[in-house]
N, C-alpha and C positions, 0 to 999 in steps of 0.2 A: 283214571285209572291208568299208568301207561303198560304196556300189553307185550307181551316178547313170547317170538313163538323158537322155542329147543328142539331141537331133533335130536331122539336118543338118549332118556331122560332116563330108561331103566337101571341103568348101574355107570360107576366111572364119573368121567370129568361132565355127563351133561346129567346126570344125579347133583353132581355138588352145585351143580350151577343153579341150577331149583332150591337149595338146599339155601343157599343166600340170597337167592334174588324175593321169595317170598316172601322171610321179615320186612323187607323192604316195599313192604304192599303194590307191589308189583302182580296183575296178573297172568301166571306163565301157562303160556300153551307147549303140553310135552308131548312126542311124539314117543309111543311104545308099537313093541309088536304083539301083545300078547295083552287077553282081557284080566288077567290074574295081576300081570305090572299095574295096569291102566287100573282097577281097585285098589291095590296097596298102596300105590302112588295120593291115590285119590284121599284113601284114609288116612297119609301122613302127613302129607300138606296144606288138607282140608279144601275148604271154598277157592282161594286163589289160587289153584292150579286147574287145568283141566287138561283130564286125558286128550289124545288123538290115538286112536290105534288107526295105527298101518305101516305099510312096510316102507319105505324110501326106497326100496325099486319096484314096486306098484305105482304106475302112471294114475289110477284112475283113482286109488285112497290117497295119495297126494293133493289130485284135483277136489277129491271129498273133504282134507282138512283142510286144505286153503279157503273152502268154501263159508265152514263153518269156520275159521278164524275170519274171516270177513263179516260175516252177517254179525259177527260180538262184535266186532270193531266201529259197527254201524258207521260208518263214512270218517274215525276218527287213523289217524297215520298210528302203527303198529311202528311201536317205542324201537324194538331191536329183536332182530334174528336171529340166531346161532345154530348154524349146521354143525353140526356135532357128530348125526349120525354118520356110520360108513359104511362098507361092503366089504367081505372076503371076496381075491379071485386071485385061487394058485395062476400060475405064468407069467408072464411080460407083463409089464404094466407100461410099455413103450404103445407107440398108436399101431393099429393093425392094419393090415392089407386094405387096400380103395379106399384111403383116406376116413375110415369110420374111427373112432377110440374107442377104445379097449374100456370096459363095464367098468373097471377096478377106477379108472378116470371119470367115467361118465356119470357114474355112479354120483361122483362130488362134485360135478359143477352143476 
């Protein structure tokens, strides 16, 4: 079975992507930030959907989710990664002083 990881599946484009892929018999890991969304989506999409509970700004949460997906893949290749989740940061999107990247850009890299 092909496996896909999609970030930000609670609503919008991420949710729509899960809705399209599940009937194609793909295993879809989808990230959500709340336990309520994880339960709701698991109930709606069934066995083909595996919720990943983390925020894209949390490196430790991302690491745990990556380990969970890696274990599930059991040596197989990931079919696709859809980086849909985003963050909102008030202020300019240009690079910050000192060569660092604005969090609004860095969160998407």
